N, C-alpha and C positions, 0 to 999 in steps of 0.2 A: 504494500500500500504506500502511496505517496501523499504527502501533505502539500497543498498549494496555498501560498499566502496571497491575499489580495486585500484591497481596501473597499470601503463601502461604495466607492464610485465604479468598481469593476464587478458588481454583482451580476450583471447581465452575462458575464463570461462563465459564471459558475454553472457547472452541469452535473452536480452531485450534491451529497449532503454538505451542510454548512455548520461550522462552529462559529457562532457570532460573538467574538470577543468585543466588538464594538457596542453590543447591547449588554453584555454581561458586566463589563467594567463599571458602568454607572450603577448597576444594581448592587454589586458587591462592595464597591468603593465609592459611595456617593459623594464624599467630601474631597475626592481627588480630581484634579483636572484631567480629563481623558488624555491618555498617552504618557502620564507621569506616574511615578511610584509614590506610595505614601511615605511621608517622612516620620521619623520617630518610631513609634510602636506599630509600624505597618506590617511587620513580618507575620503576625498572627492573621491579619486580614488577607495577606497574600497566600497564606496556607489555605484559607477557605476557598479562594478563587481557584487555586491550583487543584484542590480536591474536586471542585466542580468540573474542571476541565478533564481530569483523568476519568471521572465517572462518565462524563458525556462521551469521551473517546471510546470507552469500553462498551457503552450502549450502542453507539453509532457504528463503530468499525472494529468491534472486538475480534480477537484472533480466532475464537471458536465459532464465530458466526459464519455459516456457509454462504450467506448472501452479503458478506462484507463488501463494501465498494472498493473499486480500484484506486480511487482518489477521494480525498477529503479536503474541502475548502475551508481555510481558516480566515475569517474576515477580521482584519486587524484594525486597530486604532491608528490614527496618524501619530507619529512620535513627537514628543516635545522637543523644542530646539535646544534646550540646555538641561543637563541633569540637575537634580536637587543638590543643594550645598552639602547634605549629609553623606554623599557618596564619597 
């Protein structure tokens, strides 16, 4: 299986299952600017969104699924221009 990264402007190119990071980020990290990582105690919140991602990957394209897709599209957020000062 291959993972294809795209942004929300390229959704018309997607021809398979989607993992919508662009929608999940504001749900799990509502106080972060999209495309940035939380500062300070954000590691715990990143763990939660990471668990969601792996759960979704297992459901959508799990290795034991006989109907697993050949490609999975990951719809990403635009990256922030500068990293946070805590890096």
